[in-house]
Structure formats: structure tokens, C-alpha cells
N, C-alpha and C positions, 0 to 999 in steps of 0.2 A: 459588428455590434459592440455595445458597451457591457462591461462586466465588473462587478464588485467582487474582490477576492479577499477573504479574511484568513490570515495565516500565511506567513511568507518565510517559512522554514526551509529545510532541505528540499521538500517536495514543492511547496507552494511558491517559493521564489522562482524555481525553474519553470513551473507551470506558467507563471506570469510572463516570463520571457518568451516561452514558446507561443503563447497566445498572441503576444504583441508581434512576434515575427510573422504571424499569419495575417496581420493587418487590423486586428481588433484593438479596441481601447480597454485597458485594464486599470482600475483604480484600486490599489492594494492597501489594506489596513493590517497592521500588526502592532503588538505592544512595543516592539522594538522600533523606536522612532527613526533610527538611522536607515531602515529599509522600507518604511511605510511611505505611501504617497499622500496620505491624509492622517489627521491626528485623532480621529474618533470614528466610530461606526456611523454616527449621524453625519459627519462630514462626507463620508463615503457615499451614503445614500443620497445626500443632497447633490453630489457631483454627477449622479447618474440620471439619464432621461428615462421617464416611464414609458412602457412597462419595464421594470428593472429585473435583472437576474443577479443574484448574489451567491457566490460559491464559497463554502466553508472548507478550510483545510486546517482544522484545529483538533486537539486531542479529544478522543471519545469520552463520553460521560459528562461530568459537570461542566467542563469548558464548552462543549457543544451545546448543552442545554441552556447555559446562561447566554450564549450568543443567539440562539434561537429565540429566547425570551425577549432579548433586547430588539432584535430585528422585527419581531411580531408587532412591536409598538412603533417602529420607524417606517416600515414598508406600507405599501398601499395595495388595495385589491387589484389583481391582475399581475402583480409581481411574483417571482418564483425564487425560492431558496433551494440550493443544491448542497447537500451534505456529501462532500468528497473525502471526508476523513474515514477512519477505521471504526466507525460506530457499530455497535451491535445491531443486527437487523431488527430486533424486537423493539428498539427505540424509535424506529422510523415511523411506524404507524402513529405513535403518540405525537411526534413532531408534525406529521402531516395533518392530524386532526387539530392540533393547536393552531397551526397556520391557516388551515381551511376556514376556521371560525372567523378569521379576519379577511377572507377572500384571497389569501396568498397561496400559491401552489408550492408543492414540495417534490423534489426528486432526490433519491439517494443514489450515490455513485461510488462503487468500489474502483479504486485507482491502483494500478500496478505499473511499475517502471523504475521506481527508486531514483537513485542519483543519475541514472542513464536516460531518463525520460526526456530530458531537454533535447537531446540529439536524436534519440531513437523513437520517440513517441511513447505515449502511455496507453496501456490496455485499459479499457473502460467497460464497466458492467453497471448499467443503470436501471432503476426501477421507478415507476410512477405512471401517471396518466399520460396518454399520447399528446394531449394539448400542452402539457407542461414540458414534456421532453422536447417537443418541437421548438419551444422558445429558447432552449439551451443548445439545440443541434449545431449551430455554427461553432460553438465552443468545443463540443465533442469532436467535431470534424477537425478543428485546429490541434487538438491534443492527441488524437489517436495516431498510431503509426501509419505510414503511407501504405496504400494497398487496400485490398478488399476486406481484410479481417482486422481484428484488434478492438472492436467496439460492438456492444450488443445491448439492445433494450431487452433486459432479462425477464421483465414481467411487471407486476404491480409494485406499489411501494413496499420496500424491504427486500425486493428481489436482487437489487444490485449489491447490497452489502452481504446478503446471504451467499450469492455467487462468489464474491471476493473472499468470504470466509472459507468456503470450500476450497477455492484456489490456494489459499494459504495453508490449509490442512494438507493438501497434496504436496505443496512445497516442503512442509515439515518432513514428510515421509521420504521424498526424493533426496533431500539434503542428508537425512539420516543414513540412507543407503550408501551414498557417496562416502560419508564419514566412516561407516563401518568397513567398507571396502578399503579405504585408505589406511585405516589402522591395521587391518590384517596384512596388507602388503608391507607396511613398515615393520611388522613383527616377524615376517618370514625371512630366514637367512638366505633363501634362494634368490630373492629379488634384490638387486643391488641399486636400482634407480627408479624409485617409485614415481617421482615426478614425470619421468619420461614415459612410464607406463600410462599414466593419466593423459599425457599429451598425445600418445598414440591412439587413444580412444576417441579423439576429436574428429577423426575421419573414418567413415565406413562402418562404424559400430551402431548397434541399436540403442545405445545409451548416450550417444552424442547429443549435446544440449547446451543451452546458454549456461546452466548451472555448472556443467563440466568445464566449459570455457573459463568460468570465473574461478573454479577450483584450481585450474592450471595457472591462472593469473596470480592467485594467492600463493601457490607453491613457487612461482618464479620470484616473488618478493621475499619469501621466507621458506626455503625448501622443505624443512622439517617442522614448520610452524612452531619453532622453539621460542619465538617472541610472544606467543599468545598463551594466556591462561585457558585451561579447558573449562570455560564457563560460557553458557549460552542462555540468554534471556528468552522468554516467550512473550509475544505481544498481546496475548489474550485470545486471538482468533483461533489458535489451535485448541484451546480449552472450549471455546464456543462451538467449534466443529464437533468435538466429541459429545458435548451436551446435546446438540441438535441430533446427533446420531442416536443417542439414547431416547430422545423424545419421539423419533420416527422409527425406532426399532430397526435401524440399519447397522450392520456390523462394520466397524472400521478398525480392524486389528492393526494394520500398518501405521495409520495416522495416530491412533491411540498410543501405540508403543513408542513412536517418535516423540510424542509429547512427554511421556513418562521418562524417556531417556534424557530430555533436557532437565527434568527435575533432578535426575541423578547427578548432573553437573554441579548442583548446588552443594553436594556433599563431598565430591572428589574432584581432583584435577584430571578430568577425563580426556584422553587423547582424541577420541571422536569429537568431543565438543570443541576442540581447537579448530577442526575443519568446519563445524557448524558455525562457529563464531567468525571464522575467516570468510565463509560464503555470505553470511548476513552483512558483514562489513563491505564486501565487494559489490553486492547488488543494491543495498539500501543505505550504505553509510552508517549502519548501526554501530554503536560504540563497542569496543573490545577491551578486555582487561589484559594488561601486560603480565607476563610470567615473572617479571623482575620486581 
């Protein structure tokens, strides 16, 4: 099938390549002319045969809203817009209603896989009407990892981004646990090779995971994480997870504590946050701050 893809950054650019490898046609647009296939959203829409599917991989908030606004005037009834960025789930109903007024479908899709998704595939969580999801299904199939799992129609509009938000909240807590354990091992006189302790956990333990593998990878590159500053940003989804927990009266002590721990990194050069920063860089290519 044909797909219009808006946003060709670290995620979007690799997604374009994976979709093309699956045999589909992708017309990509981005403000960076050197990576774009066309020079405007209008050119992208004109290059696609109807009914069209346009996938957004742009920053949440104003950038997504302005792109939806423009596409609402360019697309035709029967077309579908997929928001694959990290939009807040509460924005999705508004976008769906805005596009539905023009006869255009809307699907929200949480995407996980970071810089590794091109080779390993992307975990996909999507929400929307079954008829709209069906129009995008060949692209979901191209992006997902091989095998039975890795993609889910999570529910109605908003469900995809809500599921991805909770995924990221869990990720916060898991990363915080590894970071706290690493700092304690580094502080103990009895342990003389923390990196090899982490490596030993990769086989046979109940905490073995991709995050643990990435922690070992980071320690192989910088054994004591001396090149990193103990600062870790939060993308916003951790905050949204805690807010949703409050709205639904669901206790989230571990996820909430992990979010607050990141706030503490804005005040001190935290050893734990060096590990958090290293892990975020490993799986998502997120920027880190040098200790120098």
C-alpha cells in the first residue's frame, strides 16, 4: 500500500525504511529538506492515491495540532490519519472529532522501539474504529516485530496512547530500580566489579530483560558512567501516568517515586540518574549531558 509519513527524525526515518523493506511505498515529508521525499504536506497528499493513509511522527502538542489542522483541509472523505507520536491520550478524541467532521478517520498509535526498531520491529498499541484500523493494518504488520506479539488494537480512540503512556510509566519504575541497585553496588566496598555483577544477571535471573542488556551495554562503554552528568529528563508521559492514576484513584507508588527521582536530578548530580540517562540514550537515542 501507499503511506504518507510526516516527521522523519530518529523514529520516523527508520520507520520509513522498515516499511519500504516490507514492499510498501512511503512518501515522507519533513521540514528538513535533505531527508524529505516531497517539499510540502500538499505535495505528499497529491502523491498518494485515494483512499489515503497519513501517519504523523511529530512532537506532541502544538506541532501535532497544526499538522492535523492542515491535513483536515487537504485530505478527502475516506482517508485516515494515524498519530504515532507521543501525544497525550486526551488530545485524541478532539483530533478524531475534528477529522470526522470532514469524513476523515483517525487512529492513535503508541510506538515503542526507539533507535532499535528498524531491525527489531516496533511495539504498537493503537486505538480507533475497526474500519479505520483495517485500512492501516498492512503498515502495522510491516512495523511490528516478527512473531505473534508486539501489536494490539487496544480499544477506542485514545486507547493506544493511553496504553503507551502506562508502558512508559512502567519503564520509569524499572529504570529507577536498576539505577538504585547500580548505585548501591558501586557504593559497597565488598563488591569489586559492578559491571560483571550486572552482566551475570543477564542469564537465569528473574530480572533479566532488554533494559538490563542495555545497562550492561552502557557499562561496557563507560564502566562507572563517569562521562555522564547525573541528569535525566522526563518526556511528559510519566507525569501523565501519575495524573491519570489520580483521576482513576489508582495507587502508583513506584512509578510516582521514579518520576520524582528524575526531578531530584535537576538539583544534584545524582549517581542514579547517570544510569537512567545511560539507559534512555541506549534504547531511544535520547540526549545525555557530559560530566565535563
